[in-house]
MDAnalysis code that builds the backbone (N, CA, C; Angstrom):
import MDAnalysis as mda
import numpy as np

u = mda.Universe.empty(327, n_residues=109, atom_resindex=np.repeat(np.arange(109), 3), trajectory=True)
u.add_TopologyAttr("name", ["N", "CA", "C"] * 109)
u.add_TopologyAttr("resid", np.arange(1, 110))
u.add_TopologyAttr("resname", ["UNK", "UNK", "UNK", "UNK", "UNK", "UNK", "UNK", "UNK", "UNK", "UNK", "UNK", "UNK", "UNK", "UNK", "UNK", "UNK", "UNK", "UNK", "UNK", "UNK", "UNK", "UNK", "UNK", "UNK", "UNK", "UNK", "UNK", "UNK", "UNK", "UNK", "UNK", "UNK", "UNK", "UNK", "UNK", "UNK", "UNK", "UNK", "UNK", "UNK", "UNK", "UNK", "UNK", "UNK", "UNK", "UNK", "UNK", "UNK", "UNK", "UNK", "UNK", "UNK", "UNK", "UNK", "UNK", "UNK", "UNK", "UNK", "UNK", "UNK", "UNK", "UNK", "UNK", "UNK", "UNK", "UNK", "UNK", "UNK", "UNK", "UNK", "UNK", "UNK", "UNK", "UNK", "UNK", "UNK", "UNK", "UNK", "UNK", "UNK", "UNK", "UNK", "UNK", "UNK", "UNK", "UNK", "UNK", "UNK", "UNK", "UNK", "UNK", "UNK", "UNK", "UNK", "UNK", "UNK", "UNK", "UNK", "UNK", "UNK", "UNK", "UNK", "UNK", "UNK", "UNK", "UNK", "UNK", "UNK", "UNK"])
u.atoms.positions = np.array([
    [-49.461, -25.816, -38.473],
    [-48.677, -25.708, -37.614],
    [-48.659, -24.354, -36.736],
    [-49.407, -24.734, -35.638],
    [-49.585, -23.668, -34.745],
    [-48.689, -23.997, -33.377],
    [-48.005, -22.891, -32.835],
    [-47.573, -23.109, -31.664],
    [-48.213, -22.820, -30.243],
    [-48.686, -24.080, -29.433],
    [-49.485, -23.622, -28.648],
    [-48.563, -23.518, -27.171],
    [-49.228, -22.829, -26.469],
    [-48.321, -22.614, -25.008],
    [-49.333, -22.946, -23.992],
    [-48.550, -24.199, -23.551],
    [-49.584, -24.809, -22.439],
    [-49.214, -24.121, -21.238],
    [-49.781, -24.761, -20.050],
    [-49.659, -24.348, -18.811],
    [-48.438, -24.896, -18.123],
    [-48.039, -25.941, -18.559],
    [-47.117, -26.947, -18.186],
    [-45.797, -26.174, -18.990],
    [-45.712, -25.825, -19.961],
    [-44.736, -24.939, -20.664],
    [-44.565, -23.641, -19.608],
    [-45.319, -23.178, -19.360],
    [-45.067, -21.659, -18.741],
    [-44.563, -22.116, -17.352],
    [-44.902, -23.189, -16.711],
    [-44.278, -23.830, -15.506],
    [-43.073, -23.648, -15.592],
    [-42.583, -24.744, -16.432],
    [-40.998, -25.082, -17.131],
    [-40.507, -24.059, -17.102],
    [-40.670, -23.023, -17.900],
    [-40.009, -21.702, -17.992],
    [-39.773, -20.876, -16.642],
    [-40.994, -20.851, -16.103],
    [-40.694, -20.178, -14.636],
    [-39.672, -20.999, -13.645],
    [-39.812, -22.406, -13.726],
    [-38.648, -23.230, -13.030],
    [-37.482, -22.744, -13.550],
    [-37.029, -22.601, -14.770],
    [-35.756, -22.340, -15.464],
    [-35.286, -21.236, -14.986],
    [-35.976, -20.216, -15.177],
    [-35.562, -18.583, -14.621],
    [-35.595, -18.719, -13.207],
    [-36.416, -19.317, -12.273],
    [-36.001, -19.422, -10.919],
    [-34.817, -20.118, -10.674],
    [-34.121, -21.183, -11.411],
    [-33.043, -21.833, -11.270],
    [-32.149, -20.683, -11.525],
    [-32.073, -20.122, -12.720],
    [-30.943, -19.473, -13.117],
    [-30.882, -17.965, -12.255],
    [-31.888, -17.429, -11.748],
    [-31.803, -16.371, -10.743],
    [-31.458, -16.923, -9.472],
    [-31.559, -17.998, -9.161],
    [-31.018, -18.703, -7.861],
    [-29.376, -18.734, -8.056],
    [-29.275, -19.264, -9.151],
    [-27.631, -19.435, -9.450],
    [-27.047, -18.066, -9.462],
    [-27.525, -17.002, -10.077],
    [-26.825, -15.747, -10.107],
    [-26.905, -15.383, -8.646],
    [-27.708, -15.441, -8.059],
    [-27.444, -15.160, -6.292],
    [-26.461, -15.738, -5.762],
    [-26.395, -17.033, -5.913],
    [-25.273, -17.483, -5.338],
    [-23.913, -17.149, -5.791],
    [-23.703, -16.854, -6.955],
    [-22.539, -16.478, -7.561],
    [-22.364, -14.969, -7.041],
    [-23.213, -13.998, -6.898],
    [-23.236, -12.705, -6.591],
    [-22.595, -12.745, -4.957],
    [-23.215, -13.820, -4.206],
    [-22.865, -13.953, -2.845],
    [-21.289, -14.134, -2.536],
    [-20.980, -15.412, -3.553],
    [-19.608, -15.977, -3.706],
    [-18.694, -14.740, -3.780],
    [-18.768, -13.921, -4.851],
    [-18.116, -12.778, -5.391],
    [-18.101, -11.505, -4.198],
    [-19.253, -11.257, -3.454],
    [-19.231, -10.377, -2.129],
    [-18.301, -10.718, -1.444],
    [-18.337, -12.030, -1.139],
    [-17.314, -12.670, -0.003],
    [-15.892, -12.402, -0.494],
    [-15.389, -12.660, -1.737],
    [-14.208, -12.716, -2.131],
    [-13.907, -10.989, -1.943],
    [-14.772, -10.138, -2.290],
    [-14.451, -8.530, -2.622],
    [-14.181, -8.340, -1.024],
    [-15.077, -8.758, 0.083],
    [-14.788, -8.569, 1.417],
    [-13.673, -8.803, 1.885],
    [-13.094, -10.030, 1.449],
    [-11.856, -10.618, 1.853],
    [-10.737, -9.722, 1.305],
    [-10.928, -9.452, 0.174],
    [-9.802, -8.258, -0.620],
    [-9.801, -7.176, 0.109],
    [-11.103, -6.750, 0.535],
    [-10.806, -5.428, 1.238],
    [-10.477, -5.353, 2.511],
    [-10.466, -6.442, 3.287],
    [-9.771, -6.786, 4.611],
    [-8.098, -6.958, 4.332],
    [-7.841, -7.580, 3.174],
    [-6.166, -7.592, 3.089],
    [-5.725, -6.408, 2.561],
    [-6.448, -5.441, 1.817],
    [-5.786, -4.107, 1.443],
    [-5.697, -3.271, 2.463],
    [-6.714, -3.479, 3.528],
    [-6.648, -2.649, 4.667],
    [-5.722, -3.064, 5.560],
    [-5.137, -4.438, 5.544],
    [-4.308, -4.819, 6.452],
    [-2.996, -4.271, 5.633],
    [-2.859, -4.337, 4.592],
    [-1.691, -3.813, 3.839],
    [-1.487, -2.374, 4.042],
    [-2.543, -1.717, 3.919],
    [-2.259, -0.149, 4.444],
    [-1.864, 0.025, 5.735],
    [-2.244, -0.858, 6.827],
    [-1.885, -0.516, 8.129],
    [-0.310, -0.965, 8.277],
    [-0.143, -2.002, 7.370],
    [1.540, -2.318, 7.472],
    [2.447, -1.446, 6.826],
    [1.785, -0.932, 5.739],
    [2.555, 0.329, 4.980],
    [2.833, 1.617, 5.819],
    [1.707, 1.971, 6.469],
    [1.836, 2.933, 7.540],
    [2.727, 2.680, 8.721],
    [2.769, 1.513, 9.004],
    [3.820, 0.999, 10.241],
    [5.307, 1.401, 9.667],
    [5.528, 0.599, 8.637],
    [6.551, 0.793, 7.790],
    [7.101, 2.007, 7.298],
    [6.038, 3.122, 7.023],
    [6.527, 4.238, 6.898],
    [7.146, 4.909, 8.128],
    [6.393, 4.612, 8.985],
    [6.761, 5.320, 10.437],
    [8.196, 4.956, 10.915],
    [8.598, 3.631, 10.783],
    [9.724, 2.996, 10.990],
    [10.692, 3.392, 10.286],
    [10.851, 3.635, 9.002],
    [11.661, 4.161, 8.086],
    [11.953, 5.659, 8.698],
    [11.059, 6.493, 8.703],
    [11.124, 8.017, 8.949],
    [11.689, 8.098, 10.332],
    [11.520, 7.087, 11.286],
    [12.318, 7.228, 12.517],
    [13.891, 6.806, 12.510],
    [14.204, 5.943, 11.703],
    [15.411, 5.446, 11.207],
    [16.025, 6.647, 10.481],
    [15.299, 7.137, 9.432],
    [16.101, 8.364, 8.874],
    [16.274, 9.645, 9.753],
    [15.351, 9.771, 10.658],
    [15.799, 10.944, 11.559],
    [16.793, 10.615, 12.547],
    [16.827, 9.520, 13.042],
    [17.835, 9.016, 13.831],
    [19.346, 9.379, 13.175],
    [19.332, 8.544, 12.046],
    [20.652, 8.910, 11.143],
    [20.781, 10.361, 10.961],
    [19.965, 11.336, 10.778],
    [20.039, 12.630, 10.419],
    [20.624, 13.163, 11.902],
    [19.967, 12.894, 13.015],
    [20.423, 13.387, 14.385],
    [21.579, 13.070, 14.560],
    [22.046, 11.875, 14.432],
    [23.408, 11.232, 14.523],
    [24.462, 12.105, 13.966],
    [24.375, 12.297, 12.490],
    [25.043, 12.959, 11.939],
    [25.201, 14.223, 12.151],
    [24.438, 14.861, 12.623],
    [24.629, 16.234, 12.886],
    [24.913, 16.514, 14.047],
    [25.129, 15.512, 15.275],
    [25.816, 15.572, 16.566],
    [27.238, 15.183, 16.207],
    [27.607, 14.221, 15.429],
    [28.867, 14.010, 15.070],
    [29.620, 15.049, 13.780],
    [28.821, 15.707, 13.410],
    [29.132, 16.797, 12.307],
    [30.002, 16.020, 11.123],
    [29.054, 14.855, 10.762],
    [29.454, 14.232, 9.560],
    [28.567, 13.941, 8.430],
    [28.497, 13.842, 7.200],
    [27.412, 13.615, 6.290],
    [26.860, 12.413, 6.645],
    [25.569, 12.421, 6.247],
    [24.693, 11.343, 6.559],
    [25.208, 10.130, 5.561],
    [25.242, 8.992, 6.166],
    [25.420, 7.933, 5.471],
    [27.015, 7.503, 5.719],
    [28.055, 8.398, 6.444],
    [29.280, 8.083, 6.583],
    [29.184, 7.448, 7.995],
    [30.419, 6.785, 8.199],
    [30.501, 6.324, 9.427],
    [31.498, 7.012, 10.285],
    [31.995, 6.739, 11.451],
    [33.000, 7.279, 12.287],
    [34.370, 7.062, 11.835],
    [34.466, 5.689, 11.297],
    [35.875, 5.315, 10.746],
    [36.326, 6.024, 9.324],
    [35.490, 6.506, 8.718],
    [35.390, 6.911, 7.282],
    [36.253, 8.593, 7.529],
    [37.431, 8.875, 6.837],
    [38.238, 9.940, 7.027],
    [36.953, 11.174, 6.358],
    [37.012, 12.028, 7.053],
    [36.394, 13.372, 6.382],
    [37.343, 14.221, 5.576],
    [36.818, 14.828, 4.667],
    [37.308, 15.740, 3.834],
    [38.353, 17.032, 4.614],
    [39.384, 17.385, 4.394],
    [40.457, 18.302, 5.124],
    [39.553, 19.521, 5.120],
    [38.922, 20.208, 4.212],
    [38.155, 21.581, 4.175],
    [36.899, 21.455, 4.619],
    [36.541, 20.175, 5.051],
    [34.940, 20.444, 5.971],
    [35.175, 20.894, 7.164],
    [34.033, 21.942, 7.525],
    [34.234, 22.641, 8.585],
    [32.679, 22.366, 9.444],
    [32.641, 23.038, 10.722],
    [31.583, 22.633, 11.234],
    [30.314, 23.304, 10.831],
    [30.470, 24.436, 9.858],
    [29.399, 25.062, 9.007],
    [29.288, 24.317, 7.638],
    [29.875, 23.508, 7.167],
    [30.186, 22.700, 5.984],
    [29.097, 21.690, 6.253],
    [29.441, 20.987, 7.746],
    [28.893, 19.764, 8.109],
    [27.268, 20.135, 8.455],
    [27.056, 21.162, 9.133],
    [25.663, 21.511, 9.150],
    [25.150, 21.863, 8.100],
    [25.488, 22.416, 7.202],
    [24.700, 22.665, 5.899],
    [24.503, 21.604, 5.049],
    [25.387, 20.581, 5.042],
    [25.048, 19.078, 4.466],
    [24.076, 18.361, 5.399],
    [23.949, 18.332, 6.589],
    [23.123, 18.087, 7.498],
    [21.698, 18.527, 7.120],
    [21.665, 20.030, 6.835],
    [20.322, 20.602, 6.939],
    [19.756, 20.200, 5.279],
    [20.985, 20.165, 4.270],
    [20.155, 19.464, 3.073],
    [19.690, 18.196, 3.087],
    [20.131, 17.200, 3.728],
    [19.546, 16.013, 4.048],
    [18.422, 15.817, 4.724],
    [18.219, 16.920, 5.863],
    [17.204, 16.759, 6.224],
    [15.975, 17.289, 5.739],
    [16.110, 18.040, 4.751],
    [14.763, 18.531, 3.917],
    [14.313, 17.225, 3.261],
    [15.197, 16.308, 2.756],
    [15.015, 15.146, 1.969],
    [14.811, 13.999, 2.737],
    [14.385, 13.941, 3.962],
    [14.537, 12.625, 4.451],
    [13.231, 11.922, 4.683],
    [12.025, 12.545, 4.310],
    [11.091, 11.730, 4.291],
    [10.811, 10.573, 3.121],
    [10.172, 9.467, 3.575],
    [10.089, 8.318, 2.658],
    [9.134, 8.698, 1.514],
    [9.678, 8.590, 0.345],
    [8.958, 9.087, -1.028],
    [8.777, 7.901, -1.999],
    [7.813, 7.496, -2.586],
    [7.561, 6.231, -3.414],
    [7.734, 7.225, -4.707],
    [8.204, 6.375, -5.931],
    [8.127, 6.839, -7.317],
    [6.688, 6.916, -7.451],
    [6.417, 8.079, -8.192],
    [4.899, 7.954, -9.021],
    [4.951, 6.994, -10.447],
    [3.855, 6.318, -10.418],
    [3.881, 5.430, -11.636],
    [2.811, 6.308, -12.588],
])
């Protein structure tokens, strides 16, 4: 019982190897396409996040400026009564304290 290796066997093996590498190449191209699509989506999300960050900072800055002009704490409206003991210096102090923390910050995971 000797195993003989004929030329036809070698050709068949080479055909199988070629088919397998062609299939792998097709899979790799498909994965590269998916990766490029995901990369574009991530870039788009980063742009949207940047725009949102700018918008939120503008709104927060506007709120701080309005509160400082009206001499009232941030988050209160003109209809809400102020504390009897609040003075101009106290209102400015609270506006300065709030101004230091007005930037948008996301919690660290």
